[in-house]
DRENDO-1510 file (C-alpha; in Angstrom, 1 decimal, always signed):
<recs>
REC; n; res; u; v; w
REC; 1; MET; +151.5; -47.3; +61.1 .
REC; 2; SER; +148.5; -49.1; +60.5 .
REC; 3; THR; +148.7; -51.6; +57.2 .
REC; 4; GLU; +144.9; -52.0; +57.6 .
REC; 5; ALA; +142.6; -50.3; +54.6 .
REC; 6; ALA; +139.6; -48.0; +55.6 .
REC; 7; PRO; +136.5; -49.4; +54.7 .
REC; 8; GLU; +134.9; -47.9; +51.6 .
REC; 9; ARG; +132.0; -45.5; +51.8 .
REC; 10; ASP; +129.1; -45.7; +49.2 .
REC; 11; GLN; +129.7; -42.5; +47.5 .
REC; 12; SER; +126.4; -42.8; +45.5 .
REC; 13; PRO; +124.0; -39.5; +46.3 .
REC; 14; PRO; +121.4; -40.1; +49.1 .
REC; 15; THR; +118.0; -41.0; +47.8 .
REC; 16; LEU; +114.6; -39.0; +49.2 .
REC; 17; THR; +111.4; -40.3; +49.9 .
REC; 18; LEU; +108.6; -38.3; +51.3 .
REC; 19; CYS; +106.2; -40.0; +53.8 .
REC; 20; PRO; +102.6; -38.6; +53.4 .
REC; 21; GLY; +102.1; -37.2; +56.9 .
REC; 22; GLY; +105.2; -38.0; +58.2 .
REC; 23; PRO; +109.1; -38.0; +58.2 .
REC; 24; MET; +111.2; -37.6; +55.2 .
REC; 25; ILE; +113.3; -40.8; +54.5 .
REC; 26; VAL; +116.9; -40.4; +53.5 .
REC; 27; ARG; +118.8; -43.9; +52.1 .
REC; 28; GLY; +122.7; -42.9; +52.4 .
REC; 29; ASP; +124.9; -40.8; +54.7 .
REC; 30; VAL; +123.4; -37.0; +55.0 .
REC; 31; VAL; +124.0; -33.7; +56.8 .
REC; 32; VAL; +120.7; -31.9; +57.8 .
REC; 33; GLN; +121.3; -28.2; +58.8 .
REC; 34; ASP; +118.8; -27.1; +61.1 .
REC; 35; GLU; +116.9; -23.5; +60.9 .
REC; 36; ASP; +119.8; -22.1; +63.5 .
REC; 37; GLY; +122.5; -23.3; +60.9 .
REC; 38; VAL; +123.6; -26.4; +63.2 .
REC; 39; ARG; +124.7; -29.0; +60.9 .
REC; 40; HIS; +123.8; -32.9; +62.4 .
REC; 41; ARG; +125.5; -35.7; +60.4 .
REC; 42; SER; +123.9; -39.3; +60.0 .
REC; 43; HIS; +126.0; -42.4; +58.9 .
REC; 44; ARG; +123.0; -44.8; +59.1 .
REC; 45; GLY; +121.9; -46.6; +56.4 .
REC; 46; VAL; +118.4; -45.0; +56.5 .
REC; 47; SER; +117.7; -42.0; +58.5 .
REC; 48; ALA; +114.0; -40.1; +59.0 .
REC; 49; VAL; +114.0; -36.4; +59.0 .
REC; 50; CYS; +111.1; -34.4; +60.9 .
REC; 51; ARG; +109.0; -32.7; +58.4 .
REC; 52; CYS; +106.0; -31.9; +61.3 .
REC; 53; GLY; +108.5; -29.9; +63.3 .
REC; 54; LYS; +107.2; -31.2; +66.8 .
REC; 55; SER; +110.1; -33.6; +67.0 .
REC; 56; ALA; +111.8; -33.5; +70.5 .
REC; 57; LEU; +115.0; -35.5; +68.5 .
REC; 58; ALA; +115.0; -32.7; +65.7 .
REC; 59; PRO; +116.2; -32.9; +62.9 .
REC; 60; TRP; +115.0; -36.1; +63.3 .
REC; 61; CYS; +111.8; -38.1; +63.5 .
REC; 62; ASP; +110.6; -39.4; +66.7 .
REC; 63; GLY; +107.3; -40.3; +65.6 .
REC; 64; THR; +105.2; -37.4; +66.9 .
REC; 65; HIS; +103.7; -36.4; +63.8 .
REC; 66; LYS; +101.0; -39.9; +64.6 .
REC; 67; LEU; +100.2; -37.8; +67.6 .
REC; 68; LEU; +98.9; -34.6; +65.6 .
REC; 69; PRO; +95.7; -34.2; +63.9 .
REC; 70; GLY; +96.1; -35.9; +60.4 .
REC; 71; GLY; +99.3; -38.3; +61.7 .
REC; 72; ARG; +99.7; -41.3; +60.5 .
</recs>
């Protein structure tokens, strides 16, 4: 039996920032459910969620929005 304490996780709610013409930036642990009901978890400090619907890494942003008309 290990006596090491588990690392504490930040229990504060994630914060969201919408980037004009780009992704939704999420700070904190997040679970994103896609249109098929599949849940995708990110443990990264900062994640970018696709809003253009064209990412090859959906639900995560891969920068494809920059190639679309009006993208940044």
